[in-house]
C-alpha positions in Angstrom: 131.4 -39.1 -145.8 128.4 -39.5 -148.3 129.0 -38.4 -151.8 126.3 -35.7 -151.6 128.0 -34.3 -148.5 131.4 -34.2 -150.3 129.8 -32.3 -153.2 128.2 -29.8 -150.8 131.5 -29.2 -149.0 133.3 -28.8 -152.4 130.7 -26.3 -153.6 131.1 -24.3 -150.4 134.9 -24.2 -150.7 134.4 -23.1 -154.4 132.2 -20.2 -153.3 134.8 -19.0 -150.8 137.9 -19.5 -153.0 136.9 -18.3 -156.5 137.1 -14.6 -157.2 135.1 -13.6 -160.2 136.1 -10.3 -161.9 133.4 -7.7 -162.8 131.6 -8.6 -166.0 133.1 -7.1 -169.1 130.4 -6.8 -171.8 132.7 -5.1 -174.4 134.7 -8.4 -174.6 132.9 -11.3 -173.0 135.4 -13.8 -174.4 138.2 -12.2 -172.4 136.0 -12.1 -169.3 135.3 -15.9 -169.6 139.1 -16.5 -169.9 139.6 -14.7 -166.7 136.7 -16.5 -165.0 138.1 -19.9 -166.1 141.5 -18.9 -164.7 139.8 -18.3 -161.3 138.0 -21.6 -161.6 141.3 -23.4 -162.2 142.9 -21.7 -159.2 140.0 -22.6 -156.9 139.6 -26.1 -158.3 136.0 -25.4 -159.5 135.1 -28.2 -161.9 131.3 -28.8 -161.5 129.1 -27.8 -164.3 126.3 -26.6 -162.0 128.8 -24.5 -159.9 130.3 -22.8 -162.9 126.9 -22.0 -164.3 125.8 -20.5 -161.0 128.9 -18.4 -160.7 128.5 -16.9 -164.2 124.7 -16.5 -163.8 125.2 -14.6 -160.5 127.9 -12.2 -161.9 126.2 -11.0 -165.1 124.6 -7.5 -164.9 120.8 -7.6 -165.3 120.7 -5.9 -168.7 123.1 -8.4 -170.2 121.5 -11.4 -168.4 118.4 -10.4 -170.4 120.3 -11.3 -173.6 120.5 -15.0 -172.4 117.2 -15.1 -170.5 116.1 -18.3 -172.2 119.2 -20.2 -171.0 119.1 -18.8 -167.5 115.5 -19.7 -167.0 115.5 -23.0 -168.9 119.1 -24.3 -168.9 119.9 -27.7 -170.6 120.1 -30.8 -168.4 123.9 -31.0 -169.0 126.5 -28.7 -170.3 124.8 -25.7 -168.7 128.0 -23.6 -168.3 129.3 -24.2 -171.9 125.9 -23.3 -173.3 125.7 -20.1 -171.3 129.2 -19.2 -172.2 128.8 -19.8 -175.9 125.5 -18.0 -176.3 126.6 -15.0 -174.1 129.7 -14.5 -176.2 127.9 -14.9 -179.5 124.9 -12.6 -178.6 126.8 -9.8 -176.9 129.5 -9.8 -179.6 126.9 -9.5 -182.3 125.1 -6.7 -180.4 128.3 -4.8 -179.8 129.4 -5.1 -183.4 126.1 -3.6 -184.5 126.4 -0.7 -182.1 130.1 -0.1 -183.1 129.2 -0.2 -186.7 126.5 2.5 -186.3 129.0 4.6 -184.4 131.7 4.2 -187.1 129.2 4.9 -189.9 128.5 8.4 -188.5 132.1 9.3 -187.6 133.6 12.1 -189.8 137.2 12.5 -190.8 137.3 16.3 -190.0 140.8 17.8 -190.0 142.6 14.5 -189.2 145.1 12.9 -191.5 144.0 9.5 -193.1 146.3 7.5 -190.8 145.0 9.4 -187.7 141.5 8.8 -188.8 142.2 5.1 -189.2 143.8 4.8 -185.8 140.8 6.5 -184.2 138.4 4.2 -186.0 140.4 1.1 -185.0 140.2 2.3 -181.3 136.5 2.7 -181.6 136.1 -0.7 -183.3 138.0 -2.6 -180.6 138.2 -6.3 -181.0 134.6 -7.0 -182.0 134.6 -5.5 -185.5 136.6 -7.3 -188.3 139.4 -5.4 -190.0 137.7 -5.8 -193.4 134.7 -3.8 -192.1 136.9 -1.2 -190.5 138.7 -0.8 -193.8 135.5 -0.4 -195.7 134.0 2.1 -193.4 137.2 4.1 -193.2 137.6 4.3 -196.9 133.9 5.4 -197.2 134.6 8.5 -195.1 137.6 9.7 -197.0 137.4 12.3 -199.8 135.9 10.7 -202.9 139.0 11.3 -205.0 141.2 9.7 -202.4 138.9 6.8 -202.1 139.2 6.1 -205.9 143.0 5.9 -205.5 143.2 3.9 -202.3 140.4 1.5 -203.3 142.9 0.0 -205.9 145.2 -1.1 -203.1 143.2 -4.2 -202.4 146.2 -6.4 -201.3 148.1 -3.8 -199.4 148.3 -3.8 -195.6 145.7 -1.3 -194.1 148.4 0.7 -192.4 150.3 1.0 -195.6 147.2 2.2 -197.4 146.7 4.8 -194.7 150.3 6.0 -195.2 149.6 6.4 -198.9 146.5 8.4 -198.0 148.8 10.7 -195.9 151.1 11.2 -198.9 148.1 12.1 -201.1 146.8 14.5 -198.5 150.3 16.1 -198.3 150.7 16.4 -202.0 147.3 17.8 -202.7 145.6 20.7 -200.8 142.2 19.9 -199.4 140.3 22.4 -201.6 142.1 20.9 -204.6 141.0 17.4 -203.6 137.4 18.6 -203.6 137.8 20.1 -207.1 139.3 17.0 -208.5 136.4 14.8 -207.3 134.2 16.0 -210.1 135.3 14.2 -213.2 137.3 11.2 -214.3 139.8 13.4 -216.2 140.5 15.5 -213.1 140.9 12.3 -211.1 143.5 11.0 -213.6 145.3 14.4 -213.3 145.3 14.0 -209.5 146.8 10.5 -209.7 149.5 11.7 -212.1 150.3 14.6 -209.8 150.5 12.5 -206.7 152.6 9.9 -208.5 155.0 12.6 -209.7 155.3 14.0 -206.2 156.0 10.6 -204.7 158.6 9.9 -207.3 160.3 13.2 -206.6 160.3 12.5 -202.9 161.8 9.1 -203.5 164.5 10.5 -205.8 165.4 13.2 -203.3 165.7 10.6 -200.5 167.9 8.4 -202.7 170.2 11.3 -203.6 170.4 12.2 -199.9 171.5 8.6 -199.1 174.1 8.7 -201.9 175.5 12.0 -200.5 175.8 10.5 -197.0 177.5 7.4 -198.4 180.0 9.6 -200.3 180.8 11.6 -197.2 181.2 8.4 -195.2 183.7 7.0 -197.8 185.8 10.2 -197.6 185.8 10.0 -193.8 186.8 6.3 -194.0 189.7 7.1 -196.5 191.3 9.8 -194.3 192.9 7.6 -191.6 194.3 5.3 -194.3 195.9 8.2 -196.2 197.3 9.6 -192.9 198.8 6.3 -192.1 200.4 6.1 -195.6 201.9 9.6 -195.3 203.2 8.8 -191.8 204.9 5.6 -193.1 206.4 7.6 -195.9 207.8 10.2 -193.6 209.2 7.6 -191.3 211.0 5.8 -194.2 212.4 9.1 -195.4 213.8 9.9 -191.9 215.4 6.5 -191.6 216.9 6.8 -195.1 218.4 10.2 -194.2 219.8 8.8 -190.9 221.4 5.9 -192.8 223.1 8.0 -195.4 224.2 10.5 -192.7 225.9 7.7 -190.8 
């Protein structure tokens, strides 16, 4: 069979066997991973065939993002070029949209950790954690920002837990009052630090109390066994002298 005929047959089999999932603009990189899994299962290896599959499965509004490549593809490496540019352009576009959304999101009555989880869900995988952190901090009460901004090396979830502790130790109206001056801010820091120290001390004392109770419980069987042995020895002694 001529080489061209073999290629045509192969392409026809590819079209029947490969099942391309619906395009996922929120995460095109994951979509391409799924597509390539289908290519592997179907034995699709030709650059032209891969390019055609992808081009035919992109929604029109997203195809417009890579119009130049679709209308004037390179002579070779068409599929890789389309894949690279589609991921890059859509990811950049999605990040800009998500950033605009995050910038206008307010904390409301949520705790700092709840607000962070909400923002992380909005950000998805396209927004870097450093940007999520910056935008999250920027929407917290100003006095809380000043405290948490010093935790530059701490894990973001740890910083959020500290924010919860500050919120618990300081009523909301008091936070607003403290935001006015540096002296008030220092007072707030001292108050929160003292509250956290008290909480830690109480927890430590609680753990010590539990340990003391546990030691008493552990000692009881030992004492019972000792008294039992003593009674047994006494009975044997009485029997001996009686005999």
